[in-house]
Structures are given as structure tokens and as C-alpha cells.
N, C-alpha and C positions, 0 to 999 in steps of 0.2 A: 503422929503423922507429920505435925510440923518443925519437932526435932528432925525426924528422916529428909524432909524437904530442905533443911536450913543445910543438913549434912552433904546430900545431895549437889546442891547450889554450889558448896563450896572446894566442894572436889573438883568440881566441874570447872571451877574458874582459876584454879591454879595453872591450867593450862593457856590462862589471858593476860593481856600484858596490866601493867600496873594503873592503865588510864580508868575515869570513871564509867563505869556502868551501871545499868538499870535493869530490873525484872518488867518495868513496864514502860510503854509507850509515853512518849512527854504528850503527844496529840490528841485530840479526838476528830475524830471528822469534819466538824464545822470548822476546826481550825486551818485545814489542809488548803492551801493553793500549788496550782501548777504554775510557774513560770516559764514558758519555753525559751525563753533567752539561755535556761541552764544546760537546755539539751546541746552535746555536744562535745567535745576531748578537752582538756585542760589541764596543763603542765604544771609541774609544782614540786619543789623542794631540790636540794643537790643532786640527787637520783634523777632528777628530772622524771618524776613517774607520773604517767598520765590516766586520770581520772576521766573517763567516759560516763555520761548521763543519756540513757535513753527513757522515754518516755514507757512507762509497766503498761502492760497488759492482762488480761485474764489466765491468757495463757500460760506469759512467766512469771504471775502471782500462784501459780498451781498449788506450790506445795505450802502454802500459806493458807489460812481456815476459809472458809467461803465467803467470811462476809470483809475479809480484806481482799479476796480476788476481786470484789466488787468497787473498791474504790483505786483499782491498778492505773486508771487511764489518769488519776491524781498524784501519782506517785511517778518514784523512777529507777531503773535496774542504774546500780552503777558497778562497773568493772575499773579496777584497778589493776595496770600494765607496766611490767618492767622494759621500758624501751629498749635495754639493751638485749632481751632474751625473744620478748615480745608476749614472754608468759604472764597469764593471769596468776597477780598473785594475791588479789583479795577480791570477793562479790558480795552486795549489800545490795536490799530493796532498800530505798531511800524515801523519805517522807520529808517536804518543806512544807513548814506550817509558820503563819504567823500566832505570836502568840502577846500582848502587848504591841508597841512599835517597831517588835523587831524580827527578822525571819531567823527559824534556825531550822537543822536538819537531822534526822533521826536517821540512823544508819541502823539496818538490822541485818545481820549475815545469811546470806546465801552460799549453797559448796560452789567452790570453783574446781574447775576440770580434775584438779588432783587430789582435792577431797572427796570427789566419790567417788574414789576407790579406798578411802579409808573403812577399815571394817566395820559391820554394824554394831559390834559390841561399842567401839570407840563413841561412835556416834549415839548410842543410849545413854551414852556416860557423859556427853557436852548439853549444856546448856547454854542456850543463844540469847544475848545479852543485848538491850541497847544500848548505843552510844550517841550522844548530843554534842552539836558543832552550833556556834553561831554564826549566821552568813550575814555578811557584809560587803555594799560596794566597794569595787576597789576605784583605783584613782581614773579608770575610763573605764568603758563598757564593755571593753574584753577582758578585764580585771575583777575580779573577786575577794576575798578575805574571808576565809575561814577558821575559825579557834572554836577548839575543841575544849568541852567542859572540864575546868582543874580539879583531877579530885586532891591536890594538895590544898587547895582555897576552901573546897567543901569540910577537909578533914578538920583545917583550924577552926572553921564556927563550929563544928560539931564539940571537939576536944574544950571549946571554951564556952559553951553552953551558949552561944548565941545563935543557934538554930538549932528545932527539934524537926528532923526528916527520918524518916525509916529506914532504918540501914541494918547490913550484918559487918563484919571484919572481916575481909579475906587473909589469907592466910600470909601472903606477903605483906601483911597491913595495910593494906587500901581498903576500901568500902565497894560493897556493891548494894544497889539503893533499891530497897525492896517497897519503896512509897508507890501509892497510884497516882494515876494521871495529872487528876487535879491537886495533888500536896504537891509535885513533882514541877505545876505550870506556875504554884505561889513563889517558889524559891525563884522561878525564870524571870518573873515580875518583879521581884524582890531586887535581883544581882544584875539584870537585862545591861546595866549600863557600869558596870562595873568591871574594869579590864582585868583586873588582878582574878576573877573567877574565870577566866579564858585560859587557856594555853597552846603555844605554835600560831599562833595568829598565822599563817602562811595564805600567801597571794599566788592565785591559782589566775594563769597565761591562758586564754584561748587558743589553740589550734587552730589556724585558718585552713 
């Protein structure tokens, strides 16, 4: 069974990018915080993509297990939009957690309008993954800085045997992290202040 599960995960991950991804969430319910200041639309990057955070509801979280629906009000719906076309390019369930002295975002994918039309066969072979980001205040109240966990940094630690964290190797050479939440948090606590552990520290500017 374990070999079969691993094979399924690796096949599905081919469709994902080379960024760091994990099977398990970064947070427990006790770690969650809801910051109303995050709600709204933010613009980032050379393409000026728009990231819109909305407070979650039981209805909007109905595709998730019942336990996740019950904490929806402490979480967010995140929609990423291409400003040129108005098309939704990505959608996520987003969870804000405080671990140690930093805040982190855990993104878990939900279907966009386009993905809802994909075949049932595709969906059965797609394994949703968590992706993690460190959230920091920007230069003023209208900016925030979000940096994604760097796959290359963790890979170096693993290759040099400087850290032990459960993982599998993807076909593209990057890792999918299979460690449970507690183990993930130990990594975060140890490397929360190491800037090299994060990539693409992008500044998000609030759209007024």
C-alpha cells in the first residue's frame, strides 16, 4: 500500500511546479489566527496579478472535510486574477498561522472555474498539496512581504545530512515533503529567521 501511495503521489506531482510542496498542513487549529487586515485585494509582481483574500465560510469550504468547515471563519479564500483578462488563474484555501514569532500562510488548492471542467479521470489522479509562505509586514500598512519556502534550500540541507525530514523525491528532482505537521513546525521554528530558506520575497501592495 505504501509503495502504491508513493507512486500515485509522484505521478500526480509531475503536473506541479518545482516549488516546495507537502502532503500535510503546517498548522493545527490552535495555531490559526485571523487578521482582518489581510482581507481585500493586493497586487504583486511584474504582471501585477491580483490576490484577493476573503474570509472563509462553511459554505465556501464545503468541499473540505467537516473539521475544516468548522474552522472556515478563521481562514481565507484566496483568488488569483490576471488583471489583463479578469480570469481566475488560481484559487486556494488559505490559512494564516503563528508559529514561534513569525506568521505563515498555508495554501491548499481549490478548483478554478476552468479546472471544474476537467475530466473526472484527471481529478482522480491529482493529489492536492500544501505550499507554505512566510508573511512579514511591509514598509507601511498598505504593503506585506510574502516569501515562499525554498525547495533548493531544504534540498541542500537534506543532501548534506544537516536535517532529517520525511520526504519523497519528485521526477523533476525536487522534493515533496511527507512529514507530519509537528515535524514541519520544527523546521519552521529552526529556520524562521534564515532568509535563504525563503524565495521570491515579493511585496504585495493593497489595492484601495
